[in-house]
LONU-109355 format. One record per residue: residue in one letter; residue number from 1; x, y, z negated of N, C-alpha, C, O in turn. Coordinates in Angstrom, 3 decimals. Layout:
<atoms>
+-----+-----+----------+----------+----------+----------+----------+----------+----------+----------+----------+----------+----------+----------+
! res !   n !       nx !       ny !       nz !      cax !      cay !      caz !       cx !       cy !       cz !       ox !       oy !       oz !
+-----+-----+----------+----------+----------+----------+----------+----------+----------+----------+----------+----------+----------+----------+
!   a ! NUM !        X !        Y !        Z !        X !        Y !        Z !        X !        Y !        Z !        X !        Y !        Z !
...
+-----+-----+----------+----------+----------+----------+----------+----------+----------+----------+----------+----------+----------+----------+
</atoms>
This chain:
<atoms>
+-----+-----+----------+----------+----------+----------+----------+----------+----------+----------+----------+----------+----------+----------+
! res !   n !       nx !       ny !       nz !      cax !      cay !      caz !       cx !       cy !       cz !       ox !       oy !       oz !
+-----+-----+----------+----------+----------+----------+----------+----------+----------+----------+----------+----------+----------+----------+
!   m !   1 !    0.902 !   -1.079 !   -0.126 !    0.170 !    0.264 !   -0.189 !    1.065 !    1.236 !    0.082 !    0.910 !    1.970 !    1.059 !
!   l !   2 !    2.098 !    1.353 !   -0.746 !    2.642 !    2.264 !   -0.830 !    3.754 !    2.294 !    0.524 !    4.405 !    3.315 !    0.746 !
!   d !   3 !    3.838 !    1.524 !    1.063 !    4.816 !    1.697 !    2.620 !    3.972 !    1.776 !    3.248 !    4.423 !    2.266 !    4.283 !
!   k !   4 !    2.360 !    1.534 !    3.437 !    1.177 !    2.496 !    4.090 !    1.379 !    3.887 !    4.404 !    1.566 !    4.540 !    5.430 !
!   f !   5 !    1.248 !    4.181 !    2.823 !    1.466 !    5.689 !    2.819 !    2.456 !    6.087 !    3.010 !    2.441 !    7.307 !    2.845 !
!   y !   6 !    3.551 !    5.665 !    3.335 !    4.825 !    6.427 !    3.263 !    4.868 !    6.496 !    4.859 !    5.400 !    7.390 !    5.517 !
!   r !   7 !    4.175 !    5.328 !    5.364 !    4.203 !    5.781 !    6.958 !    3.875 !    6.602 !    7.296 !    4.539 !    7.404 !    7.952 !
!   n !   8 !    2.237 !    6.764 !    6.842 !    1.503 !    7.841 !    7.210 !    1.864 !    9.085 !    6.777 !    1.665 !   10.112 !    7.426 !
!   f !   9 !    2.419 !    9.030 !    5.642 !    3.319 !   10.790 !    5.754 !    4.214 !   10.880 !    6.520 !    4.185 !   11.992 !    7.049 !
!   q !  10 !    5.158 !   10.170 !    6.928 !    6.140 !   10.574 !    8.023 !    5.396 !   10.593 !    9.342 !    6.022 !   10.888 !   10.359 !
!   k !  11 !    3.879 !   10.248 !    9.412 !    3.394 !   10.498 !   10.881 !    2.958 !   11.897 !   10.414 !    2.533 !   12.306 !   11.495 !
!   k !  12 !    2.786 !   12.812 !    9.647 !    2.172 !   13.883 !    9.936 !    3.167 !   14.841 !   10.112 !    4.393 !   14.754 !   10.050 !
!   s !  13 !    2.206 !   16.034 !   10.409 !    3.562 !   17.330 !   11.160 !    3.781 !   18.178 !    9.739 !    2.959 !   17.986 !    8.843 !
!   l !  14 !    4.826 !   19.070 !    9.532 !    5.086 !   19.488 !    8.211 !    3.859 !   20.218 !    8.006 !    3.603 !   20.205 !    6.802 !
!   k !  15 !    2.942 !   20.885 !    8.705 !    2.191 !   21.685 !    7.946 !    1.273 !   20.999 !    7.212 !    0.836 !   21.482 !    6.168 !
!   e !  16 !    0.770 !   19.477 !    7.794 !   -0.080 !   18.765 !    7.070 !    0.447 !   18.359 !    5.762 !   -0.149 !   18.487 !    4.692 !
!   r !  17 !    2.217 !   17.600 !    6.029 !    2.836 !   17.689 !    4.776 !    2.520 !   18.563 !    3.713 !    2.097 !   18.062 !    2.671 !
!   f !  18 !    2.685 !   20.052 !    3.822 !    2.352 !   20.855 !    2.818 !    1.520 !   20.781 !    2.481 !    1.541 !   20.590 !    1.265 !
!   l !  19 !    0.106 !   20.844 !    3.105 !   -0.969 !   21.130 !    2.702 !   -1.405 !   19.523 !    1.650 !   -2.191 !   19.519 !    0.703 !
!   l !  20 !   -0.661 !   18.355 !    2.159 !   -0.748 !   17.271 !    1.389 !   -0.368 !   17.236 !    0.221 !   -0.915 !   16.555 !   -0.646 !
!   f !  21 !    0.832 !   18.122 !    0.006 !    1.546 !   18.677 !   -1.707 !    1.052 !   19.506 !   -2.083 !    1.104 !   19.677 !   -3.301 !
!   i !  22 !    0.342 !   20.423 !   -1.285 !   -0.471 !   21.763 !   -2.197 !   -1.631 !   21.029 !   -2.652 !   -1.866 !   21.226 !   -3.844 !
!   s !  23 !   -2.431 !   20.240 !   -2.062 !   -3.708 !   19.387 !   -2.812 !   -3.209 !   18.881 !   -3.937 !   -3.423 !   19.362 !   -5.050 !
!   i !  24 !   -2.318 !   17.600 !   -3.641 !   -2.022 !   17.175 !   -5.328 !   -1.628 !   17.945 !   -5.785 !   -2.075 !   17.870 !   -6.930 !
!   l !  25 !   -0.743 !   19.137 !   -5.692 !   -0.403 !   20.065 !   -7.075 !   -1.433 !   20.591 !   -7.788 !   -1.526 !   20.807 !   -8.997 !
!   f !  26 !   -2.421 !   20.824 !   -6.632 !   -3.958 !   21.459 !   -7.255 !   -4.562 !   20.508 !   -8.407 !   -4.950 !   20.792 !   -9.540 !
!   f !  27 !   -4.491 !   19.022 !   -7.574 !   -5.364 !   18.094 !   -8.396 !   -4.450 !   18.275 !   -9.779 !   -5.027 !   18.633 !  -10.806 !
!   t !  28 !   -3.400 !   18.089 !   -9.787 !   -2.696 !   17.753 !  -11.143 !   -3.096 !   19.574 !  -11.892 !   -3.336 !   19.777 !  -13.082 !
!   l !  29 !   -3.073 !   20.281 !  -11.170 !   -3.526 !   21.639 !  -11.988 !   -4.778 !   21.459 !  -13.021 !   -4.868 !   21.566 !  -14.244 !
!   y !  30 !   -5.714 !   21.133 !  -11.972 !   -7.122 !   21.120 !  -12.382 !   -7.104 !   19.964 !  -13.801 !   -7.462 !   20.303 !  -14.929 !
!   l !  31 !   -6.753 !   18.981 !  -13.543 !   -6.425 !   17.690 !  -14.440 !   -6.080 !   18.480 !  -15.858 !   -6.822 !   18.770 !  -16.797 !
!   v !  32 !   -4.963 !   18.664 !  -15.693 !   -4.443 !   19.370 !  -16.960 !   -4.898 !   20.621 !  -17.882 !   -5.029 !   20.847 !  -19.085 !
!   l !  33 !   -5.079 !   21.361 !  -16.565 !   -6.010 !   22.351 !  -17.624 !   -7.430 !   21.927 !  -18.281 !   -7.815 !   22.372 !  -19.362 !
!   g !  34 !   -8.022 !   21.177 !  -17.630 !   -9.122 !   20.796 !  -18.074 !   -8.640 !   20.080 !  -19.348 !   -9.251 !   20.529 !  -20.318 !
!   l !  35 !   -7.499 !   18.844 !  -19.780 !   -7.500 !   18.324 !  -20.704 !   -6.639 !   19.467 !  -22.094 !   -6.549 !   19.436 !  -23.322 !
!   f !  36 !   -6.238 !   20.219 !  -21.157 !   -5.555 !   21.704 !  -22.409 !   -7.235 !   22.490 !  -23.102 !   -7.648 !   22.786 !  -24.223 !
!   v !  37 !   -7.658 !   22.549 !  -21.999 !   -8.946 !   23.057 !  -22.694 !   -9.941 !   22.104 !  -23.835 !  -10.689 !   22.543 !  -24.709 !
!   i !  38 !   -9.712 !   20.973 !  -23.552 !  -10.655 !   19.806 !  -24.350 !   -9.310 !   20.117 !  -25.602 !   -9.374 !   21.089 !  -26.355 !
!   f !  39 !   -8.639 !   19.540 !  -25.623 !   -7.362 !   19.382 !  -26.886 !   -6.636 !   20.401 !  -27.463 !   -5.914 !   20.319 !  -28.457 !
!   m !  40 !   -6.965 !   21.766 !  -26.501 !   -5.692 !   22.790 !  -27.523 !   -6.276 !   23.028 !  -28.700 !   -7.481 !   22.781 !  -28.747 !
!   k !  41 !   -5.919 !   23.311 !  -29.366 !   -6.232 !   24.006 !  -31.101 !   -6.786 !   25.386 !  -30.863 !   -7.951 !   25.783 !  -30.906 !
!   n !  42 !   -5.608 !   26.047 !  -30.591 !   -5.848 !   27.450 !  -30.504 !   -6.052 !   28.159 !  -28.904 !   -5.260 !   28.700 !  -28.132 !
!   f !  43 !   -7.445 !   27.873 !  -28.847 !   -8.092 !   28.292 !  -27.611 !   -7.945 !   29.758 !  -27.588 !   -8.134 !   30.385 !  -28.631 !
!   p !  44 !   -7.642 !   30.335 !  -26.548 !   -7.933 !   31.810 !  -26.292 !   -9.051 !   32.309 !  -26.595 !   -9.114 !   33.160 !  -27.482 !
!   l !  45 !  -10.001 !   31.946 !  -26.020 !  -11.626 !   32.053 !  -26.304 !  -12.429 !   31.637 !  -26.783 !  -12.661 !   30.429 !  -26.839 !
!   d !  46 !  -12.996 !   32.392 !  -27.200 !  -14.086 !   32.014 !  -28.357 !  -15.248 !   31.272 !  -27.928 !  -16.270 !   31.785 !  -27.472 !
!   m !  47 !  -14.999 !   29.791 !  -28.132 !  -15.928 !   28.943 !  -27.553 !  -16.492 !   27.726 !  -28.598 !  -15.593 !   27.210 !  -29.262 !
!   s !  48 !  -17.406 !   27.375 !  -28.753 !  -17.817 !   26.349 !  -29.686 !  -17.235 !   25.171 !  -28.710 !  -17.013 !   25.256 !  -27.502 !
!   m !  49 !  -17.058 !   24.094 !  -29.539 !  -15.986 !   22.838 !  -29.229 !  -17.100 !   22.414 !  -28.205 !  -16.700 !   22.377 !  -27.041 !
!   s !  50 !  -18.284 !   22.119 !  -28.386 !  -19.230 !   21.903 !  -27.497 !  -19.130 !   22.268 !  -25.981 !  -19.320 !   21.433 !  -25.097 !
!   y !  51 !  -18.893 !   23.253 !  -25.804 !  -18.690 !   24.046 !  -24.495 !  -17.526 !   23.934 !  -23.932 !  -17.404 !   23.947 !  -22.707 !
!   r !  52 !  -16.381 !   23.793 !  -24.873 !  -14.866 !   23.733 !  -24.260 !  -15.173 !   22.136 !  -23.867 !  -14.430 !   21.773 !  -22.956 !
!   i !  53 !  -15.810 !   21.411 !  -24.191 !  -15.716 !   19.626 !  -23.800 !  -16.204 !   19.652 !  -22.719 !  -15.556 !   19.109 !  -21.824 !
!   a !  54 !  -17.636 !   20.336 !  -22.344 !  -18.393 !   20.677 !  -21.433 !  -17.309 !   21.104 !  -20.097 !  -17.156 !   20.440 !  -19.072 !
!   f !  55 !  -16.650 !   22.360 !  -20.436 !  -16.004 !   22.994 !  -19.352 !  -14.915 !   22.198 !  -19.005 !  -14.585 !   22.190 !  -17.819 !
!   g !  56 !  -14.122 !   21.345 !  -20.026 !  -12.770 !   20.607 !  -19.730 !  -13.412 !   19.388 !  -18.671 !  -12.936 !   19.194 !  -17.552 !
!   l !  57 !  -14.558 !   18.622 !  -19.223 !  -14.922 !   17.599 !  -18.368 !  -15.056 !   17.934 !  -17.311 !  -14.619 !   17.227 !  -16.403 !
!   l !  58 !  -15.785 !   19.275 !  -17.012 !  -16.172 !   20.120 !  -15.370 !  -14.747 !   20.144 !  -14.904 !  -14.507 !   19.645 !  -13.804 !
!   l !  59 !  -14.004 !   20.544 !  -15.444 !  -12.634 !   20.705 !  -14.634 !  -11.894 !   19.363 !  -14.132 !  -11.311 !   19.195 !  -13.061 !
!   i !  60 !  -12.097 !   18.334 !  -15.333 !  -11.357 !   16.753 !  -14.624 !  -12.678 !   16.106 !  -13.296 !  -12.624 !   15.395 !  -12.293 !
!   v !  61 !  -13.521 !   16.694 !  -13.883 !  -14.482 !   15.651 !  -12.576 !  -14.060 !   16.631 !  -11.429 !  -13.832 !   16.204 !  -10.297 !
!   y !  62 !  -13.985 !   17.649 !  -11.677 !  -13.813 !   18.831 !  -10.051 !  -12.169 !   18.071 !   -9.653 !  -11.869 !   17.872 !   -8.476 !
!   a !  63 !  -11.303 !   17.740 !  -10.699 !   -9.950 !   17.322 !  -10.503 !  -10.227 !   15.791 !   -9.833 !   -9.308 !   15.304 !   -9.174 !
!   f !  64 !  -11.130 !   15.243 !   -9.948 !  -11.138 !   13.835 !   -8.985 !  -12.078 !   13.704 !   -7.893 !  -12.069 !   12.680 !   -7.209 !
!   i !  65 !  -13.102 !   14.897 !   -7.610 !  -13.314 !   15.079 !   -6.377 !  -12.262 !   15.362 !   -5.535 !  -11.954 !   14.743 !   -4.517 !
!   r !  66 !  -11.712 !   16.356 !   -6.025 !  -10.013 !   16.753 !   -5.250 !   -9.238 !   15.442 !   -4.726 !   -8.828 !   15.166 !   -3.599 !
!   c !  67 !   -9.182 !   14.749 !   -5.913 !   -8.480 !   13.242 !   -5.487 !   -9.383 !   12.507 !   -4.498 !   -8.894 !   12.099 !   -3.445 !
!   i !  68 !  -10.240 !   12.381 !   -4.685 !  -11.221 !   11.642 !   -3.348 !  -10.662 !   12.311 !   -2.230 !   -9.749 !   11.714 !   -1.659 !
!   r !  69 !  -11.014 !   13.441 !   -1.782 !  -10.633 !   14.289 !   -1.125 !   -9.486 !   14.116 !   -0.273 !   -9.425 !   13.909 !    0.939 !
!   i !  70 !   -8.648 !   14.234 !   -1.089 !   -7.028 !   13.691 !   -0.381 !   -7.095 !   12.263 !   -0.048 !   -6.684 !   12.053 !    1.093 !
!   i !  71 !   -7.543 !   11.050 !   -0.778 !   -7.213 !    9.655 !   -0.287 !   -7.955 !    9.777 !    1.207 !   -7.477 !    9.249 !    2.211 !
!   k !  72 !   -9.166 !   10.535 !    1.204 !  -10.177 !   10.218 !    2.069 !   -9.447 !   11.087 !    3.361 !   -9.850 !   10.765 !    4.479 !
!   d !  73 !   -8.264 !   12.306 !    3.281 !   -7.927 !   13.034 !    4.210 !   -6.590 !   12.170 !    4.637 !   -5.987 !   12.295 !    5.703 !
!   n !  74 !   -6.292 !   11.346 !    3.660 !   -4.690 !   10.929 !    4.063 !   -5.193 !    9.618 !    4.813 !   -4.248 !    9.060 !    5.371 !
!   k !  75 !   -6.010 !    9.179 !    4.930 !   -6.528 !    7.800 !    5.718 !   -6.709 !    7.700 !    7.433 !   -6.923 !    6.738 !    8.170 !
!   e !  76 !   -6.519 !    9.138 !    7.694 !   -6.919 !    9.424 !    9.064 !   -5.287 !    9.450 !    9.865 !   -5.196 !    9.669 !   11.073 !
+-----+-----+----------+----------+----------+----------+----------+----------+----------+----------+----------+----------+----------+----------+
</atoms>
C-alpha cells in the first residue's frame, strides 16, 4: 500500500505534490487544534467545558473530513 502511494506520489507534478503537502499540513493542524481546545487547561477564551468539547469535536470531525478528501483525491 505504501509502495502504491509512493508511485502515485511520484507521478504527480510539483504543484500537485505541494497541494498534497499543504492538505496534509492543514489536516494535522485542525486535528491538533481540536485536541488543544479540548485538553488545554488555561484556555484563553471564557467557555464552559461542554462548549469547548463541542468545538473541539467539530474541529476534529472537520479534520477527518479533510483526510477523507485527501485520500479520495490521491487515488486519482
